[in-house]
C-alpha positions in Angstrom: 0.3 0.0 0.1 1.4 3.3 -1.4 1.5 6.4 1.2 -1.2 8.2 -0.2 -3.5 5.0 -0.3 -2.5 3.9 3.5 -3.3 8.0 4.0 -6.9 7.4 2.8 -7.6 4.4 4.6 -6.4 5.9 7.6 -8.5 9.0 7.2 -11.5 6.9 6.7 -11.3 5.6 9.6 -10.6 7.7 12.1 -13.1 10.4 10.3 -15.7 7.4 10.6 -16.5 7.9 7.2 -20.2 6.5 6.5 -19.8 5.9 2.4 -17.4 6.3 0.1 -18.7 7.3 -3.9 -16.5 7.0 -6.7 -16.8 9.0 -9.2 -16.2 9.2 -13.1 -17.2 10.4 -15.8 -18.9 9.4 -19.4 -17.9 10.4 -22.9 -19.7 13.7 -22.9 -18.9 15.0 -19.4 -21.6 13.6 -17.3 -20.6 12.6 -13.9 -21.3 8.8 -12.6 -21.0 7.3 -9.2 -21.3 4.1 -7.4 -21.3 4.3 -3.5 -19.4 1.7 -1.4 -19.0 1.1 2.2 -15.5 1.9 3.4 -15.2 -1.3 4.6 -14.9 -2.3 0.7 -12.4 0.5 -0.3 -9.4 -1.5 0.6 -10.3 -4.1 -2.0 -11.7 -1.4 -4.6 -7.8 -0.1 -4.8 -6.2 -3.8 -5.2 -9.1 -5.3 -7.6 -11.1 -2.7 -8.9 -15.2 -2.1 -9.0 -16.7 -4.1 -11.5 -19.8 -2.5 -13.5 -21.1 -2.8 -17.1 -19.9 -0.3 -19.3 -22.1 -0.9 -22.1 -24.8 1.4 -20.0 -22.4 4.1 -19.6 -22.7 6.0 -23.3 -19.6 6.3 -24.9 -18.3 3.5 -22.6 -18.2 0.0 -23.9 -20.4 -2.1 -26.7 -22.5 -4.9 -25.1 -20.2 -8.0 -26.4 -17.7 -6.2 -24.6 -19.1 -4.7 -21.7 -17.4 -5.2 -17.8 -14.8 -2.8 -17.1 -13.3 -1.7 -14.2 -13.5 1.3 -11.6 -9.9 2.2 -9.6 -10.2 5.0 -7.3 -7.1 7.2 -7.9 -6.1 7.8 -4.3 -4.7 11.1 -4.9 -8.2 12.2 -5.8 -9.8 11.5 -2.5 -11.9 14.7 -0.5 -14.1 14.6 2.8 -17.8 15.8 1.5 -18.8 18.0 4.4 -22.7 17.6 5.1 -24.8 20.1 6.9 -24.6 18.1 10.3 -21.1 16.7 10.3 -23.0 13.0 11.3 -23.2 11.2 8.2 -20.0 11.9 6.8 -19.2 11.0 3.0 -16.3 11.0 0.6 -15.6 11.0 -3.0 -12.7 9.8 -4.8 -12.6 10.2 -8.6 -11.5 6.3 -10.5 -9.6 5.8 -13.4 -11.5 2.8 -15.8 -9.7 -0.4 -16.9 -10.6 -3.7 -19.0 -10.6 -6.3 -17.0 -7.0 -7.3 -17.6 -6.1 -3.7 -16.1 -5.3 -1.9 -19.3 -6.3 1.6 -19.6 -10.1 1.6 -20.7 -9.9 4.1 -24.0 -13.3 5.2 -23.4 -12.6 6.5 -20.3 -12.2 10.8 -20.7 -9.6 10.9 -17.5 -7.7 7.9 -19.2 -7.6 10.0 -22.1 -6.2 13.2 -20.2 -3.6 11.3 -18.4 -2.2 9.5 -21.7 -1.7 13.2 -23.0 -0.3 14.4 -19.7 2.2 11.6 -20.2 2.7 12.7 -23.4 3.8 16.1 -22.1 6.0 14.8 -19.2 7.7 12.9 -22.3 8.5 16.4 -23.4 9.4 17.5 -20.1 6.5 19.8 -19.1 4.1 19.9 -17.0 0.5 20.9 -17.7 -1.4 23.9 -15.7 -5.0 25.3 -16.2 -6.9 27.4 -14.4 -10.7 27.7 -15.3 -12.7 30.8 -15.0 -16.3 29.1 -14.4 -19.4 31.1 -15.7 -22.9 30.2 -14.9 -26.5 31.2 -14.4 -29.0 31.0 -11.2 -32.6 30.6 -12.4 -36.0 30.3 -10.7 -36.6 27.0 -11.9 -35.4 24.4 -14.6 -38.6 24.2 -16.5 -38.2 24.4 -20.4 -41.2 25.0 -21.6 -41.0 29.0 -19.9 -38.8 31.5 -20.3 -35.7 31.4 -18.1 -35.9 33.8 -14.9 -33.0 35.0 -13.7 -33.0 36.1 -9.9 -31.5 39.7 -10.3 -30.9 42.2 -12.4 -27.5 42.7 -11.6 -24.4 43.2 -13.5 -20.6 42.8 -13.6 -19.3 43.2 -10.0 -22.0 44.1 -8.7 -23.1 43.9 -4.5 -26.7 45.1 -3.5 -29.3 44.2 -1.3 -31.1 42.6 -3.9 -28.3 40.3 -5.4 -30.2 37.2 -3.5 -27.9 35.2 -5.1 -24.7 35.9 -3.3 -25.6 34.3 -0.3 -26.1 31.1 -2.3 -22.7 31.4 -4.2 -21.1 32.2 -0.1 -22.5 29.1 0.8 -20.9 27.3 -2.8 -17.6 28.4 -2.0 -17.7 27.4 1.5 -18.7 24.1 0.0 -16.3 24.2 -2.3 -13.1 25.3 0.1 -14.4 22.4 2.5 -13.9 19.8 -0.2 -10.3 21.4 -1.1 -11.0 22.7 -4.0 -9.4 26.2 -3.6 -11.3 29.6 -4.8 -9.2 32.1 -6.4 -12.4 34.6 -6.9 -15.8 34.6 -7.2 -18.4 37.0 -8.2 -21.6 38.3 -10.2 -21.1 38.2 -13.7 -22.1 41.0 -16.8 -25.7 39.0 -17.1 -28.4 38.9 -15.0 -28.2 36.1 -12.5 -25.1 35.2 -14.3 -22.4 34.1 -11.8 -18.3 33.2 -12.1 -15.9 31.0 -9.9 -12.4 31.3 -10.7 -10.2 28.2 -9.5 -6.7 28.5 -8.3 -4.2 26.9 -10.8 -3.0 23.5 -10.6 -1.9 20.6 -12.9 -4.9 19.9 -15.4 -5.9 16.2 -14.4 -6.5 18.0 -10.2 -8.2 20.7 -12.2 -10.6 19.0 -14.6 -11.5 16.4 -11.2 -11.9 19.8 -9.4 -14.2 21.4 -12.7 -16.4 18.0 -12.4 -17.0 18.5 -8.3 -17.5 22.3 -8.8 -20.3 22.1 -11.2 -22.2 19.3 -9.0 -21.7 21.7 -5.4 -23.0 24.3 -7.7 -26.1 22.9 -8.5 -26.5 21.1 -5.3 -26.3 23.6 -3.1 -28.8 25.8 -5.5 -31.2 23.1 -5.2 -31.1 23.4 -1.5 -31.8 26.7 -2.1 -35.0 26.2 -4.0 -33.4 27.8 -7.4 -31.6 26.2 -10.4 -28.1 26.5 -11.5 -27.3 25.7 -15.3 -24.3 25.8 -17.2 -25.8 25.8 -20.5 -23.6 28.2 -22.5 -26.7 30.2 -23.7 -29.6 30.5 -21.7 -30.9 33.5 -22.1 -31.5 35.1 -25.2 -30.1 38.7 -26.1 -27.3 38.6 -23.1 -23.5 37.4 -23.1 -23.7 33.3 -22.6 -21.3 31.5 -20.0 -17.8 30.7 -20.8 -14.9 28.8 -19.2 -12.1 30.8 -19.9 -8.6 28.6 -19.1 -5.9 30.1 -18.5 -2.8 27.4 -19.5 1.4 27.3 -18.4 3.7 24.8 -19.0 6.6 24.1 -16.4 9.5 22.1 -16.5 9.9 21.5 -12.9 9.7 24.8 -10.8 10.3 27.4 -13.9 7.5 28.3 -16.1 8.5 27.4 -19.8 6.1 30.2 -21.0 8.4 32.7 -19.6 11.6 34.3 -21.4 12.9 37.6 -19.4 15.2 38.4 -22.2 12.2 38.6 -25.0 10.1 41.8 -25.5 7.0 40.7 -24.1 7.9 37.9 -22.3 6.5 35.0 -23.8 9.6 31.8 -24.8 9.5 30.2 -27.8 8.1 27.3 -26.4 5.0 29.9 -25.4 4.6 31.3 -28.9 5.2 27.6 -30.3 2.1 26.7 -28.3 0.0 29.4 -28.9 0.4 29.1 -32.7 -0.5 25.4 -32.4 -3.7 26.5 -30.4 -4.3 28.8 -33.8 -3.4 26.5 -36.3 -5.8 23.7 -34.4 -8.6 25.9 -33.1 -11.6 25.3 -35.3 -10.8 20.8 -34.9 -11.0 21.0 -31.6 -13.7 23.4 -31.1 -16.1 20.4 -31.2 -14.6 19.0 -28.4 -14.3 22.5 -26.6 -17.9 23.5 -27.0 -19.7 20.6 -27.7 -23.7 21.3 -27.8 -25.6 23.4 -30.4 -26.5 25.6 -27.9 -22.4 26.4 -27.5 -22.5 28.0 -30.7 -25.0 30.8 -29.8 -22.4 32.0 -27.3 -19.8 32.1 -30.0 -21.3 35.0 -32.3 -20.1 38.9 -32.7 -21.5 41.2 -30.2 -21.4 39.2 -27.1 -18.2 39.2 -25.4 -17.0 35.6 -26.8 -14.4 35.2 -29.7 -15.1 34.5 -33.4 -11.7 35.1 -34.8 -8.9 32.9 -34.4 -6.3 35.2 -33.2 -4.2 36.1 -30.3 -3.2 39.4 -28.5 -1.9 40.7 -25.3 -4.6 41.7 -22.4 -7.0 41.7 -25.3 -10.4 40.4 -24.7 -11.8 40.2 -27.9 -9.3 37.6 -29.1 -9.1 33.9 -29.1 -5.9 33.4 -26.9 -4.9 36.6 -24.7 -1.9 36.9 -23.1 -2.8 38.1 -19.9 -0.1 41.1 -18.2 1.2 39.5 -14.9 1.9 40.9 -11.8 5.0 43.1 -11.8 7.7 41.1 -10.2 5.9 37.9 -10.7 6.5 37.9 -14.3 8.3 34.2 -14.0 5.3 33.3 -12.4 2.1 34.8 -13.9 3.4 34.5 -17.8 0.5 32.2 -19.0 -2.1 32.3 -21.9 -6.1 32.5 -21.6 -8.0 30.3 -24.0 -11.7 31.9 -24.4 -13.9 29.8 -26.6 -14.6 26.8 -23.6 -17.8 26.9 -22.4 -19.1 25.0 -18.9 -20.4 22.6 -20.8 -17.6 20.7 -22.1 -16.0 17.3 -20.7 -13.1 19.1 -19.0 -11.0 16.0 -19.3 -11.4 15.9 -22.9 -11.1 19.4 -23.7 -7.6 20.2 -22.0 -6.4 17.1 -23.8 -7.2 18.6 -27.4 -5.7 22.1 -26.1 -2.7 20.2 -24.7 -2.5 18.2 -28.1 -2.6 21.2 -30.6 -0.3 23.1 -27.7 2.4 20.7 -27.9 2.0 20.0 -31.8 2.9 24.0 -32.4 6.0 23.2 -30.3 7.0 20.1 -32.0 6.5 21.3 -35.2 7.8 24.7 -35.2 4.7 26.3 -35.9 5.3 30.5 -36.7 3.0 32.5 -34.7 1.3 35.1 -36.6 1.4 38.7 -36.0 -0.9 39.5 -32.6 -3.9 41.6 -33.4 -4.2 45.0 -33.4 -8.1 45.9 -33.2 -10.9 45.0 -30.9 -12.5 41.9 -32.5 -16.0 42.8 -30.9 -16.0 46.4 -32.7 -13.3 46.3 -35.5 -11.9 49.3 -33.5 -8.3 49.6 -33.5 -6.7 49.5 -30.0 -3.7 51.9 -29.6 -2.7 50.0 -26.8 -1.7 47.1 -28.8 1.2 46.7 -31.3 0.2 47.3 -34.9 -0.6 43.7 -36.3 -3.3 41.6 -38.2 -5.9 39.8 -37.1 -6.1 36.2 -37.8 -8.8 35.6 -41.1 -9.7 32.1 -39.7 -12.8 31.8 -37.4 -14.4 29.7 -35.3 -17.3 26.8 -36.6 -20.6 28.9 -36.7 -22.5 25.7 -35.7 -21.9 22.0 -34.8 -22.2 20.8 -37.7 -19.2 22.8 -38.9 -16.8 22.0 -36.1 -18.1 18.3 -36.4 -16.5 18.5 -40.1 -13.3 20.1 -39.0 -13.1 17.9 -36.4 -13.9 14.5 -38.4 -10.8 16.0 -40.8 -8.6 16.3 -38.2 -5.4 14.0 -37.3 -4.3 15.6 -34.5 -8.1 15.2 -32.7 -8.1 11.5 -33.4 -4.9 11.0 -31.9 -5.5 12.9 -28.6 -8.7 11.5 -28.0 -8.2 7.6 -29.3 -10.2 6.3 -32.0 -12.9 4.7 -29.7 -14.1 8.2 -28.3 -13.1 10.2 -31.6 -16.0 8.2 -33.3 -18.2 7.8 -30.8 -18.2 11.6 -30.3 -18.7 11.9 -33.7 -21.8 10.0 -33.7 -23.8 11.1 -31.4 -22.8 14.7 -31.9 -24.4 14.0 -35.3 -27.5 12.9 -34.4 -27.5 15.9 -32.0 -27.3 17.9 -34.9 -29.6 16.2 -36.8 -32.4 16.0 -33.9 -32.0 20.0 -33.8 -32.0 20.4 -37.8 -35.5 19.1 -37.9 -36.6 21.1 -35.0 -39.6 23.6 -35.4 -38.7 26.2 -33.2 -40.8 28.9 -31.7 -38.6 31.4 -33.3 -40.0 30.1 -36.7 -43.3 29.6 -35.8 -43.8 33.0 -34.3 -42.1 34.6 -37.5 -43.3 32.5 -40.2 -46.8 30.7 -39.4 -49.3 34.1 -39.9 -47.3 35.4 -42.7 -46.5 32.3 -45.1 
């Protein structure tokens, strides 16, 4: 028994944990769970927990259905309860075949494989997402969404009843071992943001999954509904998951070069170039819903053009200005297309693969954009350059077409998930394309 596993077993016994929840996700990023008694945990570490993978979206075919869930002791966390009497714990699992080999349909194994490729190149991949979401009065899809407030960016008013819900959510997150850097009211009515403190990509993907569940749980206990749907309300900006990315070589930030005029190393420049070259190919993974593309439109503070710039929030890839004196630690990039409905294991995998490809293949970084791409106006605070001519896919069908032609995405995801994802999302687009919407009825029913 390794040291971390021993710590888990000792903590479970000392804290008198009553139930251990084993967590994993399907291909689309829906959280799955099986609960076991603490007395079964030791056997689960050694032998795994067998279940029928054919019942999970994107996992196994019926004729090859059985898989094993092995708890990862490094992901162990106690789950605080209201009364502190029935203490539970959660552990994320890696899914394997019966022979112990990694199961190719497991998104967590996909990310681990891509992180191993980064490690072989000498890098550790770090992430820090900014997760946006809406609180709504209910989840009735037959009615227009009902926000709980009319506040805006950074607002704090006596009418912001959701600030107390967000406060209790932060307490739950911190109590579950998920460090929060910032939280505040976003631009949209009843829209909020929680920014997680940066960590390695695997831990962060686990934390994003836990955050989505905790946000919903606290909201439900408060009698409201929380949604990570990218664009639930017409006419206001949607919810993104802008994610800060960096590569580290041991204790050194591989993105920082103090001799460069803007502080970016050749590694950083290659990584950014890789993201730009492959942006259209990875968008189906980072923005996987039909609804995602209602957010990725001009005029609502979401990226449309494939471009990069320093401290320009209209670009797809933004280079934030690090704090003075902390440039060696704070140099990073922000990828702004992701939305909070993505599967974080797969999204981080394709972004990492694109960035590494740019480094390995020596992609040239194009000129920095010199305009505000939300309006087209030149920004005098940014060096003169040219905006990228390419644009992100305008709908899910286009994104899937570009993904299907991508050798990089197939390699990053593996054949199993790549092909299943395409089939599933083609079916979603087909259902959407034949749906007659209320917009069409209002616009055409009486006129034509």
